[in-house]
N, C-alpha and C positions, 0 to 999 in steps of 0.2 A: 264634372270635376269632383264633386263630393263623392260620387260612387267610386271613382278611380282611387281617391284617397282612402276610403274605407277598405277597398280591396287590398291596397298596399299594406295597411295596418294589419289586416287579417293574415296576409301572407307572412308578414314579419313575426306575428304572434305564433303562427304555425311553425315557422322555422325555429323560433326560440324553444317551443315545446319539443320539437324534434331533437334539438341539441341537448335539451335536458333529459329526454328519454334515453339518449345514447349514453349519458353518464350514469343515470339512476340504475338501480339494480333491484329486481323484484325479490320477494322473500324466497321464491322457488330457486332463483339463480343463486342466492346466498347459501341455500341448503345444499345445492349441488356442489358448490365450491368447498363448503365446510366438510361434506362427506369425502371429497377428494383429498383434503388436508388430512383427515383421519386415516384414509388409505395410505397416504404417503408416510405418515407417522408409523403405521403398522409395518410398512415395508422396512423402514429404518430401524425401529426398535426390535422388530422380529428378527432382522438380520443380525443385530448385535447379540441378542439372546441365543440365536441358533449357532452363529459362527464364532463369536468372540467371548461371551461370558464364561468364566469370571474375570477375564482380562479387563484392563482399564478402558481400552478403546477398540473399535472395529477398524480393520484395514479392509475397506470395501472392494478394492481391486483384487486383493489376495484371498478374500473370503476367509480371514482368520483374525484372531485377536492380536493386539499389540501388547506384548509383555516386555516390560523394561528389562534390558540386559540381554534379551534374546533377539532384538532387532538392532540394526546399526544406530549408533548414538546420533541424535538430532540436536544435541546441545540443549539450550534452555527450554526448548519445546517439551522435552521429556520430563522436565521438572514438575509438570502437572500430574505425572503418573506416579502413584504411590503403592501400586499393587493392592488397591482397595476398591476394585470394581467401580471405577470412577463414573462411567457412563450410566450404570444402574442407579447410583445415588443421585446423580445430577438430573435424572429423568423422573424421579419418584413423584413430585407434585405435579408434573406435566400430566401424568396418568389421571390424576384427579380432575384437573381442569378439562381434559378431554372426555370426562365421564367414564373412564375405564376403571371402575372401582374394583372389580374382581382382579384385574391385572395388578392394580395398586396393592391390594392386600397380599397377593402372591409375591410381589417384588419386595415388600416390607419383610415378609418372612425370610426371603433369601438374604436380604441385607443383614438381618439380625443373626442368622445362623452361619453365614459364610464369610462375611467381611471382617477382616482384622485391621486394626489401626496401629499396630506396634511393629511394623515392618522396618527392617534396617535399610531404609531408603531416604535419600536426600530429596526433599520436595520444595517447591515454591510456597512460601508462606501465603502470599497473595492468592495464588490459584487454589490452594487447598482450602483457604478460608471461604472464598466465594463459591466454589463448586461443591466441596464435600461438606464443610461445616454448614454452609447455607442450605445445601440439599438435605442434610439430616434434620435441620431445624424446620425447614418448610414441610418436609414429610411428617415430622412429629406433629406440627400444628394441624395438618390435614387428618392424620390418623386419630388425634385426640378429638377433632370435630366429628368425625364419623362414628367414633366410639360413643360420644355423648348423644348422638342421634339414636343410638340403640339398634341400628340396622346391621352393622357389621363391625369388625375390629374389636369385638368384645374381649378377645384374648390379650389385647395390647396393654402393656404395663409400662409405658414410657421408655421402652428399650431404645428407641432412636434418640431420645433426649439424653439418656445415659451415654450413648455412643458419642453424641455431640460434645458432652462435657469431657469425656476422655480425650477426644481430639483437641478440644480447646486447651487442655492442660499440656498436650504434646506440642502445641504451637507456642505456648507461653515462653519457653526458653529463648525464643527469638527476640523478645523484648528486653533481654538482659544486657542493655547497653547504657552507657552513661547519659545519653541524650534522651532515651525513651523511644527513639525510632527503631523499629524492628530490623533484625537481620533479614535479608531477602530469602534465605533458605534455612531449613531446619531438618535434622535427621529425626524421623518419627520415633525411633527407638532411643537414640543417644543424645538428642538435643542439639546444641550448637558448640559448646566449648569442650565437650568430652573428647578425649584423644581418638575415640572410635567414630566420631561423628562425620568426619570427612567434609566438614564445612566450618564456618566461623571465621574464614579468612577474608570474606567480602567486606568492603568498606563503604560501598555505595548502594543505594536503593532508589527506586523511582518514586516520585511523589504519589502516584496512584497506589503503588505497592504499600506505602506506609499509611496512606489516608483512606484506604478502602477496607477498614476493619470494623468500623463503629456499628453498623447495622447488625452484623452477625454476632459480634462480641457483646453488644448491649442486649440483644435478644437472649443470648445464652445466659447472661448474668440475671436477667429478670425472670427467665423461666426456671433457672436452677437455684437462684438465691445467692450465688457467689459473685461478689462485686468485682473481683480481680480482673475479670475479662473486660468489662466496660471501662474500668479505670485505666487499663493499659491502652486501650484504643483511644480514649479521650486524651491521654497524655501525648500520644503520637500526633493527634490533630492539633494540639496546643503548640507543639514544636513547629509544625509546618506553618501555622498561622503567624507565630512570632518571627519566623524566618522569611516571611513575604517581603518583597521589596516595598518599602514604605512609600516611595514616591509614586509607584505605579499600581500598588496593591495586587501585583501578579506574583506567581511562584514559578520556579524553574522546573525542569524535568527530572533531574537526578540530583540527590543530595547525599552528603557524607553522613553516615549514621553515628560517627564518633564526635566529630567537631562541628557538625551541623552546617558546614559550608556547602554552597551550591557547586556541584560538579558540572552540570550542564544548565546553562542559564536561558535557554530558549523556552518560550512560554506559549502554550496554545491550549486547545481543548481536546486534542486527539491523544494518541498513544503516549503513555507515560504520565499523563495528568488527568485524563478524562473523568474517571470515577471518583476522584477526590472532590471535584465540584459537585458531582451527582450525589455523593454521600452527605455533603453538608446540607443540601436541600432536603434529602430524604430522612436524615437524622432528625431534622426539625419535625417532619411529618410523623415519624414513628415515635419519637421520644417527647415531643412537645417542648423542647428546650430552645428558648429564644436565641441563645448564643450562636447556634448553628445557622439560624436564618439570618442573623445580623452579619455573620461572616460571609455567608453565601451572597447576600445582596451587595456587599462591598466588592467582593470578587467579580460579581456579575456586571456591575457598573464598569469595572476596569476592562472586562472582556469585551463589552459592547463599545467601549471607547477605543481600544487599541487592536483587538484581535478580529472582531467582526467587521468585515468589509463586504456587506451583503451583495451577492449571496455567499461570498467566500468567508472562510475562517482560517486566517493565516497566522503562522507562528511568528512571534516577535521576540526581541531580546528583552528580558525582564527589566534590565537597568536602562535600556534605551528603546522603549516600546514603540517609537515611531518608525523603527527600522524592521522590515520583514527579514527573517533569517533564512528563508527558503521559499522556493517557488512551487511547492507541491503540498498536497494535503493527504492525510491517511484516512482510510475508511472507518477507523474507530470513531472519528468525530461525527459519524452519522447518527449517534445517539443524541446529539446536542439539541436538535429541534424538539425531541420529546421532552427534554429537560426544560426547554424554553416554554413548552406548553404548560408544564407544572408551574412555572414562574408566572404564566399569564401573558407572556410576550409573544403573541401569535404571529405578528407580521414577519419578523425575521425568521421565525420557525418555518413559516410557509415558504419564504424565499429560499432558504438553504435546502429545505427538503426538495423543492422543485429542481434546484440545481443538481442535487444528487440523483433525482429521478431521470433527468436528462442524461446524466453520465451513464446510468444503467441502460438507457435506451441505446446509447452509442456502443457500449461494450458488453451488453447482456447482463453483466454483474458489475458491482462496484469493484474496481481493482484495489489491491491492498494500498496503493498510493497512486495519485493522479495529479497532473500539473494544473496550474491555474488556467491553462488553455484547454484543460479537460482531456489531455492525452495521457496515455498509460505511463506511469513512472515505475511502479512495481506491478507486474501483471497478475500476481497470485490472487485467488479468491478462495477464502477458507470457509465458505458458507456462513459468513458472519451474519448475525441477526439484527444489528443496530438499525439498519434502514427499515426493516419490518417493524421494529419497535417504535420508531418515530412515526411511521405510517399509522400505526394503531392509535397512538396518542392524538395525532392530528384528526383522525376520523372521530374519535370520541369527543374531541373539543369542538369540532365544527359541524359534525353530522353531514359533511359534504360527501356524496357518493363517489366523487372523483377518487377518493382515497381507497375505496373498495376496488376500483379498477386498477389502482396501483398495486394493491395486494394481490389481485388476480394475476397481474403480470409477474409478480414474484413467484407465485405458485407455478405458473406455466413455464417459466424459465428454469426453475429447479427441476421440473419433470423432464424438460427437453434437453438440458445441458449438463445436469449433475447426477441424474439417476443412473445407477448401474445395477446389475443383477443382484448384488449383495449389499444394497443400501444406497447411499448418496456419497459421491466422492468430491472432495475439494477440487477446484480448477487450478492447475499449475500455472496457466497463463491464459488470460481472457482473450488474447489475440489469436492464440492457436487452438484453444478449446481442449488442450490436453489435460488429463486428470492426474491427481495426486492421490496416493494410497493412504488417505486419512479421512476420517469423519469424526471431528472433535465432539466432545460431549455437549458443548454449548449448543450445538445444532438441535439436539433433542430437548435440551433444557429450555431454550429460549425461542428458537425460530417457530416451532409448531405451536407453542403457547400463544405467541403474539398473533400468528396467522389465524388460529382457531378463534381467539377472542375477537379478532377484527370482524369475522363473519357470523358472530353469535349474538343473540339478544340476551339480556341479563336473565330472562326467565328460562333460557335453555341451558344455563350453567348449573352445576351441582352446588356451587357456593356463591355467596354474594361477593363478587370481585371487588366491590368498592370498600370492603372491610379490610383490604390488604394493601400493603405497599410492596412493589417489586424491588428486590435487590438488583445489583448490576448483573447478576446471573439469572434474573427473572424468578428467583425463589420468593415464595409468598410469606410475609411476616405480618401479623395482625396489628393494625394501627391502635388497637385497644391496649397495647402494652404500656402506653404512657399513663393510663388510668387504672387498669386492673392490676398491673404489676409495677408498683412505684419504684423509682430509682433506688439502688442500694446506697446505704449511707456512705458518704465520703467520695462519691465518684462524680459529683457535679463539677463542671468546669467554671472556674472564676474568670470573669472577663471585665475589661475596662471599656466602658461605652465609647464607641467611635462615631463621630459625627458623619453623616452621610446625607446625600440628597435622596429624598423619598419620593416614590411615585404612587400611583393608584394601587399597585399590587404588592407593595413592599411588605405589608402585613395582612393581606387578605387574598382570597381566591378570586380568580377571574370570573367575570360574568359576561356571557355572550351579549346580553341585552345592553350592558354598559359599554362593551367594546364596539359592537357593531349594531346599533339599534335599527331594526327594520331593514336589514341588508343581508339577506341570506346568501347572496352571491359574492360576499366580500373576498372570500378566499380565491375565487376565480380571477377577480380583478387584480389581485396581487400576483398570482401565478402567471398571468398572461404576459407580464413583462419579461419573464424568463423562459417562455415557451420554446424558443429556438436558440437557447443559450449556446449549445454545443454545435449548432448548425444542422442537426438531424431533423429531417422533415421539411427543410426549407431550401428552395433553389438558391444558388449562389448569385449574389448581386454585388458588383464592385462598389466599394465605398466611393462617394463623390469626393472630388478634390476639395480639401478644406484649406483655407488661407488665413494666416495671421500676419500681423505687421510687427517687425522688429526694427528698432532704431540702430542700424549698423552704419558706421561712418564710411564714406566713400573710400577713404585712404587707409582704413583699418579693417581689412577683410579677414583677419585671422578667425573671428567667429564664423564667418561664412564658409571658410575652408573646413573648419571643424564640422559644421553641419553637413557639408557635402560628403565628408568622410563617413557620415552616418546614413548616407543615401537620401538626403533631403536637398532638393534643388531650390535655388533662389533666383528670382527675377526682379530687376529694378521695376518699381511701380510705374515709372514713366514709359516702360515698354509693354505694360499690360493694359489691355482695354477692359474697363470695368464691365462685368457681365450685366446685361440688361440695360445699360445706359449708352454704351458705345463710346464713351468719352474716357480718355486716360486720366489717371490721378497724378497730379504733379506734386511729388514730395521728394525733393532732392535729398539723397542720403538715406532714404528709407527703402527697405527691400521687402518684398512679399515672399514669405516662405510657402512653397507649394508642397503639401504632403501628398506625394504621388505614389508612395509605397503602399499599395492596396493589399487587401487580404489575398493571399495566393495559396494554391494547393501545395502544401509542403508534406514531406514525409512524416509519418506518425511519430518517429523518434529522431532525436539528434543523432548524427552519425557517430557510431562507436567503432573505434579502430581495433580490430581483432588482434590480440596478442597470443603468444604461445608459450607453453612450458615444454622445452625440448630436452629429452633425456639423452645425454651425450656420453655418459660413461659406458664401458662394456657391461652387458652385451648389447646395449641399445644402439650406441654409436650414431645417435641423431635420427634413427628411423622411427622412434616413438615420439609423436608430436601431439600435444594436448592443447586444444583451443581454450583460450583464457580471456577474461574480460579485464579491462584496465581500471584505473582509479583516477578520479579527478584531482587527486592530491598526491604528494610524494614525488619521487623521481619520474620525470617524463621519459619513458623508454624510447619514444619515437626520436629523441634527440641523442640517444646513445648509439653510436655507430655499430658497436659489436655486442650490444646487450649487456646483461649482467650474468656472470657465471658463478656457481657455487654448489656445494653439496647440501642436501636437505636434512633437517633435523626437526622432529616434532616438538612443538612447544609444550611445556608443562606448567600450569594446566593447559589442556588442549585448546580451550577457548581463548586463552591469553587474557582473561578478564580479571585475574588476580595477580599478586606478585609472582614473577616468573621464577620457578624452582630450579630450572636447568640452564641458568645464564651462561655457565662455563661451557656447556656443550653447544649452545647457540652462537657463541661469539665467533664471528667470521664465517657463519654459515647462513643459508637461506631457511627461514623458519616456516613450518607448516602449522597453521592455526585453523580451528573450526569456527565457522560462522555462528553467531548467536551469543546471548548473555549480555553483550555490550556492543558499542559502536565500533566500526572498522578503525576509526581514528584512534580510539582508546587502545585497541589491541596493538596497532602499529607503534604507538608511542612506547608501550611497555617493551615490545620486542626490540625496538631501536635502542632503548636504554640498556637492554640486555646484551647488545653487541651484534645483533643479527644484521646481515648485509642486504636482506630482502625478505619479503613475506609472500607466501602463497596461501590465500584463504580458500578453504574448502566448504562447499555448501552442505548444510546439514539436512536439507530436504531430500529425502530418499528418492532416487530415480531421476532427479533432474539431470539434464544433459544439454550440451550446446546445440545439438541437432534440432531439438524440439522447442527449446526455450531461447528467445532472443537474448543476445549479450546485453549487459548493462554496465554502466560505469559506477564504481563504488563512490559514494559521497562522504563528506566529512561529518562532523558532529554539530555543525552550526557555528562553532568558534573558529578562530584562525588555525589553519593546518600548515602554516609555513615552516613550523619546526620539524615537520616530518619530511625526511629526505630519502627514505628507503624506496626502492621500486616495489610496487604492490600489484599483484594480479589475483584474479578470482577464478577458481575452477568449479564447475558444477559437480554434483555428486558422482556421476558416472565417471567423468574424467579424473576426479579426485581419487576414486577407488583404484584406478589404474596406477596412479602415482604411489599411493600408500602400499599397494600390493608389491610394487617394485621395491620399495624401501624395506618391507618386511622380508622379502626374499634375498635381497642383495646387500642390505645394511648400509652400504655406501653408494649413494646415487648422486651423480653430478647432473645439474640441469642448467639450461640457459634460458633466461627470461628476455624476450624481445618481441617486437611487433611481428605479426605473422608473415608479412611480406619480406622480412629479412632473415627468416629461419635458415639454418645451414642446409645446403643441398637444394634450396628452393630455386627453381629456374627463374632467373632474372630476365625481364623483358629486354630484348636487344634495343638499344637506342638507334633510331634511324640515322644512317650515314648521309650527310649532305655533301654535295659537290657543286662546283660552279662549271657550267658548260658554256663554251664559247661557240657560237654558230656563225658560219659565213658561207655564202654561196660561192661555189667554184665549179669550174668545168669538170666534167667526168675525168677522173684520172689525175687531175691537178692536185698537187700537195703543197701546202704552205711552206715557204722557204724556212729552213732551219728546223722544221718539225721532224722529230725522230719517230721511227716506227716503233710501235708497241701496242698496247691495248687501244683500240679505236672504236668510236661510235659513229657509224656512217648512216646517214639518211639518203636513200636513193629515191628520188621523185620520178615516178613513171606516170604515164598518161592514164592508165587503167587501174592502178593499184598503188598502195603505199607499202613499202617493205622496210623493215627495221632489222639490221644485222649487227650483232655484237661479236667481237672476236678478240682473242688474246693469242699471241703467237705460240705460247707455251702451254697455257692452261685451258684456253677456250677453243682451241682448234677443233673444228668439226661440230661444235655445239651451236645450234641456231634456234632462234625464235622468230616466227613469222606472224604477222597480222595482216590478213587480206580483207579488204573492204571495197565494195563497189564505189566507183568514183562519184556517183551521184549522191551518195550519203555523206554528209559533211562530218558525221561523228566518227571518232576513232575508237574501236573496241579493243580492250585488252584481251590477250589470249592467255590461257592457262599454260603452265609448264607442261610440255609434252604434247601439246596440240599439234596436229598434222599440218604441214604447210600445204597451201593450195597449189596444185600443179599449174604451171603456166610456162609454156615453151618459150614465150617471148622474154620472160624475165627470170630465168633460172639463175639463182645466185652463184657467183663464182667462189669457190673455196679458197682461192688465193687472190684477193683483190690487189 
């Protein structure tokens, strides 16, 4: 017995070592993967320099550069492009991290000699700050470090810092508001309020847009000695803090920059808010100012109380945070586990990261948005780096090789599903795998940086990575700024202390020994609870029937009927034999609710009713039909018998995100509006107020079409949309191009908006005609008294066969159908039209019965 027990223990230990070896990774394996990442970077960066430079971005499918104004307008996406070689600047400090120092020096020379920052272009203040200003500052810090080492960059004279200061001054006009919150856009040459600026009419900005300036602007102030940048960034943060909802300590998603009122009150940690929280924590790390940590901790407590529902992170209403406002999450929240690692809150970080990993296993990449059931909500994947970022932070915090395997899967999927001959292409829809002709600059700035660092030891890097803080674009700023470059006079934020519950890590860094003493497998024990969250890798097992008791009165069964309408069956307890005892429970008037609705295999998406935009004016006359997607709000076209008809007019501005300039033209017409810049509901409200009778939204994603991309239903903005009564449909880019081309050529184009099944000229399915047939047995030749001759249906029963004959004296004379079947076979077979009758001399049909 003792020997058997020892053998069992030995086998278990062997199994445990085997499991551990499957997760662990040798130094040789890490080197191979790291070299693979470098090769992938060379392919992406080399393709940009070969096919796109000096353009802002690479179009990897077309193998050319994307130059603003020379390609179809994509709406707000193009606001990142300023004709300043965006991808080159965004990639500069990545070259240093990957130890490509010769390439870095060459790229800095190109930046200094070729890039101009005074272009007459309207750009996003947020994107230009994090990508270009951050890129210039990170590259300056790296160039200055290399120069001080004396090995290279000896020619460098702070040119990148001078460029950063010039760009900072070109962004400052955006802060010229009464509130201190910046305009969302600025013209690099003319500012905001100049008549030539073509901007300055915007009234709203997102919380992240206003709250993600402090790292770059403070670094610029401390490196240049000009306090104005840090002072403006601090003022914007002060406003957002003061406008938080005092009851919940949450902020909304969109705020008015003039009156400081919230425009969208949904609160989460994803798109629209994400980097606001990130920059509060990182501003404390970079600048050493306690006010930012205090604010972050208060916000973080609110997030964990209302938004975090492990492993989910759900948007709630800032004024009523117990109510979730939507049933889906966006991929940008994938950064949050990394931020939780910085906070020291590892358990929820591990839980949410594992959920995200399971979603990537199911869909290959993180969809741009996915439901709480982990189905695709928006199928696009833009090669976003946030999941890789959190993977890196969790590996550094735990040392768990599991996260190396996660990183390896990211590398493999990028190579398998996103790599193309001229770089890496975004995925238009993870369900179909189709590509989109874009490779955003953040792919080179962030993705390769985090992946390379994940598989590198500190000794293998050209810099001490612990001396730097990552901006939201993964640019490197030295944490020494708080001591070597003191704050400029007059830009400290005053704060009133706010009482809060403190925990172990409110004012200190996390310690693994404190968190999980003598437990190296703690991360695995947390992950295991979410291993089969999405159902991938696990056989389907029906849920057992669960039972609860409800006190429902015998004579008052309205609640029971209500539950039945929800698919829940009820059975009186005295009719149920208790499982395991065999005895019934006697509780008169108490019913047992049996939850028999088990998990079933359902379609990936809820059913979307296809709509159409049908061109009905000459020369189209209904022959041109464009497949469209519906909206979950506005007029329900399925209930309009004849659809909605009208002539189309382009909205001005085309995105309909500002005051409508051509309301007189739109009145009584169907508006065309481009997707982007703001929510569908906001566009619809403005166009409805302008007098439009319907709206056709056009996709700004180049090349999208209804054949390759599944239709979706447009959703509202989280608030009530009952005020919107217009019919709304959505056309993908290719179908939209047909419509706009028709408008340009013919100027007056009438369209019909309606469900696809009701389009004009559509063959309607014939409804089956029913009839009552009276049968009676009669002698051959006998006719029922009073029966008139006319169409007859006659069954003639013979001994050897069954014959069916249908006649009409005028229309059916001579037309016959026969079905012959051997008598011993009881089944009757239908014969197709035109089948030959079986010859039989004994039963030849009479043409005149």
